[in-house]
One Martini backbone bead per residue (centre of mass of N, CA, C, O) as a GRO file, in nm:
protein
  352
    1MET     BB    1   2.442  -1.908   1.104
    2GLN     BB    2   2.193  -1.722   1.028
    3LYS     BB    3   1.918  -1.627   1.156
    4GLN     BB    4   1.602  -1.625   1.201
    5ALA     BB    5   1.330  -1.448   1.160
    6ARG     BB    6   1.117  -1.290   1.387
    7ILE     BB    7   0.766  -1.308   1.349
    8ALA     BB    8   0.485  -1.084   1.383
    9VAL     BB    9   0.115  -1.062   1.393
   10VAL     BB   10  -0.099  -0.776   1.354
   11GLY     BB   11  -0.385  -0.883   1.222
   12ALA     BB   12  -0.547  -1.188   1.170
   13GLY     BB   13  -0.693  -1.162   0.889
   14TRP     BB   14  -0.765  -1.174   0.578
   15TRP     BB   15  -0.481  -1.091   0.451
   16ALA     BB   16  -0.291  -1.237   0.647
   17CYS     BB   17  -0.417  -1.534   0.598
   18GLU     BB   18  -0.385  -1.526   0.274
   19TYR     BB   19  -0.064  -1.404   0.272
   20HIS     BB   20   0.148  -1.336   0.504
   21ILE     BB   21   0.162  -1.600   0.662
   22PRO     BB   22   0.228  -1.789   0.422
   23HIS     BB   23   0.489  -1.630   0.340
   24VAL     BB   24   0.641  -1.675   0.606
   25ARG     BB   25   0.619  -1.993   0.614
   26GLN     BB   26   0.780  -2.015   0.314
   27ASN     BB   27   1.016  -1.883   0.466
   28ARG     BB   28   1.327  -2.015   0.574
   29GLN     BB   29   1.414  -1.724   0.722
   30ALA     BB   30   1.152  -1.773   0.896
   31GLU     BB   31   0.963  -1.706   1.212
   32LEU     BB   32   0.644  -1.767   1.351
   33VAL     BB   33   0.570  -1.644   1.689
   34SER     BB   34   0.304  -1.457   1.633
   35ALA     BB   35  -0.053  -1.385   1.693
   36CYS     BB   36  -0.309  -1.117   1.634
   37ARG     BB   37  -0.653  -1.095   1.754
   38LEU     BB   38  -0.989  -1.058   1.755
   39GLY     BB   39  -1.134  -1.317   1.880
   40ALA     BB   40  -1.130  -1.630   2.009
   41ALA     BB   41  -1.243  -1.812   1.774
   42GLU     BB   42  -1.061  -1.688   1.542
   43LEU     BB   43  -0.789  -1.742   1.687
   44GLU     BB   44  -0.810  -2.047   1.694
   45ARG     BB   45  -0.818  -2.093   1.394
   46VAL     BB   46  -0.543  -1.976   1.333
   47ARG     BB   47  -0.371  -2.162   1.512
   48GLN     BB   48  -0.464  -2.436   1.362
   49GLN     BB   49  -0.405  -2.364   1.064
   50PHE     BB   50  -0.079  -2.264   1.147
   51ASP     BB   51   0.062  -2.375   1.392
   52LEU     BB   52   0.093  -2.192   1.642
   53PRO     BB   53   0.273  -2.093   1.941
   54HIS     BB   54   0.127  -1.795   1.946
   55VAL     BB   55  -0.164  -1.634   2.085
   56THR     BB   56  -0.355  -1.310   2.080
   57GLU     BB   57  -0.554  -1.015   2.173
   58ASN     BB   58  -0.282  -0.872   2.270
   59HIS     BB   59  -0.046  -0.688   2.119
   60LEU     BB   60   0.162  -0.665   2.357
   61GLU     BB   61   0.227  -0.994   2.371
   62VAL     BB   62   0.417  -1.033   2.125
   63TYR     BB   63   0.687  -0.928   2.279
   64ASP     BB   64   0.741  -1.194   2.446
   65ARG     BB   65   0.873  -1.317   2.157
   66ARG     BB   66   1.094  -1.147   2.030
   67PRO     BB   67   1.074  -0.976   1.779
   68ASP     BB   68   1.212  -0.835   1.482
   69GLY     BB   69   0.924  -0.835   1.337
   70VAL     BB   70   0.616  -0.656   1.228
   71ILE     BB   71   0.300  -0.730   1.110
   72VAL     BB   72   0.055  -0.491   0.996
   73ALA     BB   73  -0.318  -0.603   0.955
   74SER     BB   74  -0.507  -0.411   1.055
   75PRO     BB   75  -0.725  -0.183   1.073
   76HIS     BB   76  -0.673   0.118   0.947
   77VAL     BB   77  -0.716   0.270   1.234
   78SER     BB   78  -0.464   0.088   1.368
   79HIS     BB   79  -0.185   0.127   1.240
   80PHE     BB   80  -0.053   0.336   1.415
   81GLU     BB   81  -0.052   0.197   1.691
   82HIS     BB   82   0.099  -0.066   1.600
   83ALA     BB   83   0.352   0.060   1.465
   84ALA     BB   84   0.454   0.236   1.690
   85GLU     BB   85   0.496   0.012   1.903
   86ALA     BB   86   0.706  -0.150   1.734
   87LEU     BB   87   0.916   0.078   1.714
   88ARG     BB   88   0.950   0.123   2.025
   89ARG     BB   89   1.043  -0.196   2.047
   90GLY     BB   90   1.261  -0.237   1.809
   91CYS     BB   91   1.112  -0.293   1.538
   92HIS     BB   92   1.034  -0.396   1.248
   93VAL     BB   93   0.798  -0.269   0.985
   94LEU     BB   94   0.496  -0.407   0.844
   95VAL     BB   95   0.248  -0.193   0.684
   96GLU     BB   96  -0.032  -0.159   0.581
   97LYS     BB   97  -0.248  -0.021   0.385
   98PRO     BB   98  -0.250   0.246   0.516
   99MET     BB   99  -0.016   0.368   0.731
  100ALA     BB  100  -0.253   0.580   0.775
  101THR     BB  101  -0.531   0.829   0.849
  102ARG     BB  102  -0.320   1.055   0.938
  103THR     BB  103  -0.085   1.288   0.906
  104ALA     BB  104   0.027   1.306   1.194
  105ASP     BB  105   0.078   0.997   1.215
  106ALA     BB  106   0.268   0.970   0.977
  107ARG     BB  107   0.483   1.163   1.089
  108GLU     BB  108   0.542   0.997   1.340
  109LEU     BB  109   0.643   0.742   1.198
  110ALA     BB  110   0.876   0.889   1.056
  111ARG     BB  111   1.016   0.983   1.311
  112LEU     BB  112   1.062   0.703   1.446
  113THR     BB  113   1.226   0.592   1.213
  114GLY     BB  114   1.449   0.817   1.188
  115GLU     BB  115   1.537   0.767   1.506
  116SER     BB  116   1.616   0.493   1.396
  117ASP     BB  117   1.727   0.147   1.283
  118ARG     BB  118   1.463   0.107   1.142
  119THR     BB  119   1.207  -0.039   0.940
  120LEU     BB  120   0.955   0.092   0.716
  121MET     BB  121   0.698  -0.100   0.548
  122THR     BB  122   0.491  -0.088   0.259
  123PRO     BB  123   0.338  -0.363   0.071
  124TYR     BB  124   0.341  -0.271  -0.228
  125GLY     BB  125   0.326  -0.484  -0.483
  126LEU     BB  126   0.411  -0.299  -0.734
  127ASN     BB  127   0.663  -0.157  -0.623
  128HIS     BB  128   0.791  -0.467  -0.593
  129THR     BB  129   0.899  -0.433  -0.894
  130PRO     BB  130   1.091  -0.415  -1.181
  131TYR     BB  131   0.915  -0.194  -1.332
  132MET     BB  132   0.899   0.014  -1.099
  133GLU     BB  133   1.196   0.048  -1.048
  134GLN     BB  134   1.273   0.135  -1.330
  135ALA     BB  135   1.095   0.393  -1.337
  136ALA     BB  136   1.245   0.527  -1.088
  137ASP     BB  137   1.528   0.525  -1.215
  138TRP     BB  138   1.473   0.705  -1.459
  139VAL     BB  139   1.377   0.953  -1.306
  140ARG     BB  140   1.628   0.980  -1.108
  141ALA     BB  141   1.828   1.010  -1.379
  142GLY     BB  142   1.674   1.231  -1.578
  143ARG     BB  143   1.527   1.129  -1.847
  144ILE     BB  144   1.260   1.351  -1.815
  145GLY     BB  145   1.315   1.545  -1.607
  146ALA     BB  146   1.125   1.763  -1.486
  147VAL     BB  147   0.834   1.753  -1.345
  148ARG     BB  148   0.497   1.866  -1.465
  149HIS     BB  149   0.310   1.595  -1.518
  150VAL     BB  150   0.015   1.394  -1.406
  151ALA     BB  151  -0.140   1.072  -1.482
  152LEU     BB  152  -0.387   0.894  -1.268
  153HIS     BB  153  -0.517   0.553  -1.281
  154MET     BB  154  -0.785   0.356  -1.116
  155SER     BB  155  -0.934   0.013  -1.128
  156SER     BB  156  -1.201  -0.182  -0.982
  157ALA     BB  157  -1.401  -0.479  -0.875
  158LEU     BB  158  -1.560  -0.310  -0.584
  159LEU     BB  159  -1.877  -0.258  -0.530
  160ASP     BB  160  -1.922  -0.454  -0.302
  161LEU     BB  161  -1.719  -0.372  -0.087
  162PHE     BB  162  -1.821  -0.055  -0.087
  163GLY     BB  163  -2.134  -0.163  -0.040
  164GLY     BB  164  -2.130  -0.397   0.203
  165GLU     BB  165  -2.043  -0.654   0.053
  166PRO     BB  166  -1.935  -0.936  -0.040
  167MET     BB  167  -1.648  -1.044  -0.178
  168LEU     BB  168  -1.649  -1.252  -0.436
  169GLU     BB  169  -1.332  -1.351  -0.443
  170THR     BB  170  -1.359  -1.451  -0.109
  171SER     BB  171  -1.540  -1.715  -0.067
  172GLU     BB  172  -1.268  -1.914  -0.005
  173HIS     BB  173  -1.162  -1.775   0.227
  174PHE     BB  174  -1.080  -1.780   0.548
  175PHE     BB  175  -1.142  -1.486   0.532
  176ARG     BB  176  -1.327  -1.178   0.517
  177PRO     BB  177  -1.391  -0.870   0.429
  178PRO     BB  178  -1.496  -0.615   0.630
  179PRO     BB  179  -1.715  -0.349   0.648
  180SER     BB  180  -1.564  -0.202   0.889
  181THR     BB  181  -1.326  -0.135   0.689
  182TRP     BB  182  -1.443  -0.078   0.375
  183ALA     BB  183  -1.776   0.052   0.455
  184ASP     BB  184  -1.677   0.287   0.672
  185PRO     BB  185  -1.646   0.625   0.701
  186GLY     BB  186  -1.547   0.609   1.021
  187ARG     BB  187  -1.296   0.375   0.913
  188ALA     BB  188  -1.152   0.422   0.635
  189GLY     BB  189  -1.332   0.388   0.405
  190GLY     BB  190  -1.283   0.319   0.068
  191TYR     BB  191  -1.112   0.384  -0.225
  192GLY     BB  192  -0.883   0.549  -0.134
  193TRP     BB  193  -0.771   0.384   0.108
  194GLY     BB  194  -0.804   0.093  -0.042
  195GLN     BB  195  -0.663   0.187  -0.349
  196LEU     BB  196  -0.526   0.466  -0.408
  197SER     BB  197  -0.283   0.396  -0.230
  198HIS     BB  198  -0.143   0.247  -0.453
  199ALA     BB  199  -0.117   0.462  -0.666
  200LEU     BB  200   0.025   0.687  -0.503
  201ALA     BB  201   0.273   0.512  -0.420
  202ALA     BB  202   0.373   0.494  -0.717
  203LEU     BB  203   0.410   0.796  -0.763
  204PHE     BB  204   0.606   0.858  -0.510
  205PHE     BB  205   0.825   0.658  -0.594
  206VAL     BB  206   0.892   0.742  -0.883
  207THR     BB  207   0.907   1.076  -0.843
  208ASP     BB  208   0.933   1.235  -0.559
  209LEU     BB  209   0.692   1.376  -0.492
  210ALA     BB  210   0.501   1.650  -0.325
  211PRO     BB  211   0.220   1.731  -0.180
  212GLU     BB  212   0.006   2.034  -0.159
  213SER     BB  213  -0.280   1.993  -0.327
  214VAL     BB  214  -0.649   1.941  -0.327
  215HIS     BB  215  -0.915   1.876  -0.574
  216ALA     BB  216  -1.232   1.717  -0.498
  217ALA     BB  217  -1.446   1.436  -0.610
  218VAL     BB  218  -1.721   1.231  -0.504
  219HIS     BB  219  -1.869   0.907  -0.489
  220ARG     BB  220  -2.135   0.744  -0.314
  221SER     BB  221  -2.232   0.488  -0.169
  222ARG     BB  222  -2.467   0.317   0.028
  223THR     BB  223  -2.242   0.361   0.279
  224ALA     BB  224  -2.088   0.650   0.222
  225VAL     BB  225  -1.851   0.573   0.047
  226ASP     BB  226  -1.612   0.587  -0.173
  227ASP     BB  227  -1.622   0.472  -0.544
  228PHE     BB  228  -1.553   0.762  -0.671
  229ASP     BB  229  -1.268   0.953  -0.808
  230ALA     BB  230  -1.163   1.317  -0.832
  231ALA     BB  231  -0.851   1.494  -0.910
  232VAL     BB  232  -0.651   1.783  -0.831
  233LEU     BB  233  -0.299   1.838  -0.836
  234ARG     BB  234  -0.036   1.971  -0.628
  235PHE     BB  235   0.314   2.033  -0.629
  236GLU     BB  236   0.597   2.062  -0.525
  237GLY     BB  237   0.755   2.286  -0.776
  238GLY     BB  238   0.469   2.290  -0.980
  239ALA     BB  239   0.340   2.043  -1.029
  240ILE     BB  240   0.076   1.859  -1.197
  241GLY     BB  241  -0.243   1.672  -1.156
  242THR     BB  242  -0.430   1.360  -1.201
  243LEU     BB  243  -0.706   1.187  -1.036
  244SER     BB  244  -0.845   0.844  -1.066
  245GLY     BB  245  -1.128   0.642  -0.938
  246ALA     BB  246  -1.272   0.298  -0.969
  247ALA     BB  247  -1.517   0.040  -0.867
  248GLY     BB  248  -1.673  -0.021  -1.168
  249LEU     BB  249  -1.561  -0.281  -1.251
  250PRO     BB  250  -1.601  -0.556  -1.391
  251LYS     BB  251  -1.534  -0.879  -1.285
  252HIS     BB  252  -1.400  -0.958  -1.577
  253GLY     BB  253  -1.194  -0.738  -1.534
  254ALA     BB  254  -0.894  -0.580  -1.545
  255PRO     BB  255  -0.706  -0.428  -1.355
  256GLN     BB  256  -0.616  -0.079  -1.318
  257LEU     BB  257  -0.297   0.104  -1.401
  258ASP     BB  258  -0.217   0.451  -1.491
  259LEU     BB  259   0.098   0.604  -1.565
  260ARG     BB  260   0.178   0.954  -1.636
  261ILE     BB  261   0.491   1.123  -1.711
  262TYR     BB  262   0.580   1.474  -1.746
  263GLY     BB  263   0.868   1.624  -1.876
  264GLU     BB  264   1.104   1.828  -2.014
  265ASP     BB  265   1.239   1.548  -2.176
  266GLY     BB  266   0.967   1.370  -2.126
  267MET     BB  267   0.813   1.039  -2.104
  268LEU     BB  268   0.609   0.815  -1.886
  269LEU     BB  269   0.480   0.476  -1.919
  270LEU     BB  270   0.244   0.291  -1.702
  271ASP     BB  271   0.094  -0.027  -1.766
  272VAL     BB  272  -0.085  -0.296  -1.561
  273GLU     BB  273  -0.276  -0.428  -1.749
  274GLU     BB  274  -0.383  -0.720  -1.823
  275GLY     BB  275  -0.246  -0.772  -2.167
  276ARG     BB  276  -0.094  -0.451  -2.169
  277GLU     BB  277   0.187  -0.443  -2.060
  278ARG     BB  278   0.381  -0.135  -1.991
  279LEU     BB  279   0.713   0.027  -2.037
  280SER     BB  280   0.786   0.370  -2.128
  281LEU     BB  281   1.030   0.584  -2.303
  282GLN     BB  282   1.000   0.931  -2.403
  283CYS     BB  283   1.228   1.146  -2.586
  284HIS     BB  284   1.311   1.440  -2.741
  285ASP     BB  285   1.612   1.301  -2.834
  286GLY     BB  286   1.541   0.973  -2.881
  287SER     BB  287   1.604   0.822  -2.598
  288ASP     BB  288   1.458   0.561  -2.587
  289ASP     BB  289   1.256   0.321  -2.382
  290GLU     BB  290   1.202  -0.039  -2.281
  291ARG     BB  291   0.991  -0.257  -2.085
  292ARG     BB  292   0.898  -0.577  -2.117
  293MET     BB  293   0.612  -0.742  -2.035
  294GLU     BB  294   0.466  -1.000  -1.926
  295ARG     BB  295   0.207  -1.173  -1.920
  296GLY     BB  296   0.080  -1.110  -1.597
  297GLU     BB  297   0.298  -0.900  -1.457
  298GLY     BB  298   0.097  -0.726  -1.339
  299PHE     BB  299  -0.184  -0.769  -1.189
  300GLY     BB  300  -0.167  -1.080  -1.248
  301SER     BB  301   0.089  -1.069  -1.016
  302TYR     BB  302  -0.028  -0.987  -0.753
  303THR     BB  303   0.186  -0.933  -0.459
  304THR     BB  304   0.350  -0.954  -0.125
  305ARG     BB  305   0.600  -1.146  -0.133
  306GLU     BB  306   0.841  -0.963  -0.192
  307ALA     BB  307   0.809  -0.776   0.048
  308VAL     BB  308   0.827  -0.993   0.270
  309ASP     BB  309   1.110  -1.101   0.186
  310ARG     BB  310   1.252  -0.834   0.236
  311PHE     BB  311   1.180  -0.807   0.533
  312VAL     BB  312   1.319  -1.056   0.631
  313ALA     BB  313   1.604  -0.960   0.543
  314ILE     BB  314   1.610  -0.712   0.723
  315CYS     BB  315   1.570  -0.870   0.997
  316ARG     BB  316   1.864  -1.018   0.924
  317GLY     BB  317   2.059  -0.770   0.816
  318GLU     BB  318   1.991  -0.711   0.528
  319VAL     BB  319   1.981  -0.594   0.204
  320ALA     BB  320   1.683  -0.411   0.090
  321ARG     BB  321   1.451  -0.284  -0.102
  322ASN     BB  322   1.235   0.002  -0.024
  323CYS     BB  323   0.918   0.087  -0.195
  324GLY     BB  324   0.764   0.162   0.117
  325ASP     BB  325   0.828   0.395   0.276
  326GLN     BB  326   0.760   0.662   0.497
  327LEU     BB  327   0.741   0.875   0.264
  328VAL     BB  328   0.536   0.732   0.087
  329GLY     BB  329   0.324   0.708   0.308
  330LEU     BB  330   0.289   1.001   0.382
  331ARG     BB  331   0.209   1.120   0.100
  332THR     BB  332  -0.040   0.945   0.076
  333VAL     BB  333  -0.188   1.055   0.328
  334GLN     BB  334  -0.195   1.350   0.248
  335ALA     BB  335  -0.361   1.316  -0.016
  336LEU     BB  336  -0.615   1.174   0.112
  337GLU     BB  337  -0.697   1.365   0.333
  338ALA     BB  338  -0.740   1.604   0.129
  339LEU     BB  339  -0.945   1.466  -0.054
  340TYR     BB  340  -1.172   1.438   0.173
  341SER     BB  341  -1.185   1.737   0.249
  342SER     BB  342  -1.250   1.851  -0.029
  343ALA     BB  343  -1.509   1.702  -0.079
  344ASP     BB  344  -1.660   1.818   0.174
  345ALA     BB  345  -1.597   2.137   0.090
  346GLY     BB  346  -1.561   2.219  -0.209
  347ALA     BB  347  -1.234   2.252  -0.198
  348THR     BB  348  -0.926   2.344  -0.167
  349VAL     BB  349  -0.662   2.154  -0.020
  350ALA     BB  350  -0.413   2.138   0.198
  351CYS     BB  351  -0.142   1.965   0.274
  352GLY     BB  352  -0.009   1.860   0.590
   0.00000   0.00000   0.00000
């Protein structure tokens, strides 16, 4: 019988303890062999809560447990260091978004992955869904022809999170998201890194476009991170697009992600707002298509479980589709780094 995948977690904080660790423990094909985080008292809470065999504050010590794969869920600014170390140690890596916070670092992760036989996955929950995969397959099959224009919008009810306040929805969670990660402009806080990374990853997975330049404007929260974003993008090959993001959705509103892609031969619409989920294809020759989503299948069912299960399968030597690979991660970081640089400079900035 094939062995269980040995999984270590680096960054056992809010998201890892609420989702990644439970997902791994519920997967019968996986064994959680180590977890790492800073703070002795918090680390002991994690050990007791999940009955872990090994915990440490030093991420290098998780490799004493010989993991096949490492889940990196540390603060945004630490993703590169922790993911790069795991790749160099010969492990598969699942690294939370954003993959990195500098284009140079994202390129290095892509290089390390490309030069190894290891997989790097960023677990964008929406990317690893049947409707997102169908959208990508339609575009890759040429159903809308060459892409000419993209309109992408995302909105979330997160004014509290990016304003430095406790996130209301996490009041009963094991840990809560810290302002040092989400609301500090010096540590990749803000709506772009924290939320538009999801939207851009969807765009780059579905279209395979590569960003060329960004002209952006942002609104700043009381903590000086962006909570509203607007940008015009140019892509290699001549396509153009608009991007908007808003943290100002009321708490009772359903999160929104709307992606419209216009090609030479037709257009694709993907709307995953709960209650109106739809994926449709409209072609100039009338060869339209549609995938009906069930109510709640969009943001209403957002989870990283599917990505974690696929990651476990990959760690066991099985084949599983990676909808958040190093190229998707790199292009997302390129666009976001240029967005922030453009907003600061008030000018168009080329993507690195």
